[in-house]
N, C-alpha and C positions, 0 to 999 in steps of 0.2 A: 375517240371516234365512236359514234353510235349508229347502228343500223336499225331503225325502228320498223322498217318494212319486212325484216326477216325475223321470223319467230325463233326464239332460242330452243324451243321444244317443237319437234316435228314428227309426224308419222311417215315412215318411209317403207316402201315395199322392197324386200330383198329377194332377188332370185339367186339362190345359193346352188351353184352347179356342182360343187366339189363334194364328193362323198355323200351324195343325196340320191333320191329317186328321180332326179332330173333325166328326162328322155335323152337318149344318145343324139337324136338329131338336133335338139336344142343345145346340148353340150358342144356339138360340132359347130353350130352357128356362133356360139360364144367364142370358141377358139378362133373363128374367122375374124370376129371383132378384135380380139387381142392381136392377131396378125396384122389386120388393117391399120391399127393405131400403133403398131410396133411396140406393144407393151411387153416387158419382160416378165419374168416370174417374181419380180419385186412389186408389180402392180397387181393388187388384189381386187380392186373395186372399179367398175365403170359406172358413172352416174349418167342416167338417161331417163327417158319417158317413152311411152308409145308414140307420142307426137314427134319426139326427136328421132326415134327409130324410123318412122314413116318418112320424115324429111330426108334422112340418110338414104333410105331405099329409093326415093324419088330422084335423088341427086345423080345416081348412077345405077343402071340396071344390074351391074356386076355385084352390087351389094345386096342381091336377093336373099342372101342368108339371113338378113334382118327380118324377113317376112316370117320365118320359122319362130323367131323369138316373139314377134308381135302376136302371131296367132296363139302361141302358148299362153302369153300373158292375158289376152282377151278371154281365152277359154277358162282362165281362172279368176275372172271377174275384175281384172285391173282396168281402171279408167285411163283414158288417153293422156290426161295431164298429171297423173300421179307420178311423183318421183320414184324412180326405181334404181336400186343399186344392184348391179350384177356382180356377184362374187365369183371369182374363178382363181384357182391356184393350181399350178402344175409343176 
């Protein structure tokens, strides 16, 4: 089986929240994502994009913690459709 539409080599933005200078409010928002998806400490990566986070936010106002992450990513020049891997380990 071959997937010609998916490149083998890709550039991906990683938001590394563990043992970095990640702001505490962003870290707390990431914890909320882990809680929402019921990730345990055996899940280290959440694949997303600003577009996906925006959709998530619009689905339910209680997901407002996503706005903190969106703002942080935009502040650092990340584009809406870029693939983002959020790394978190606790």
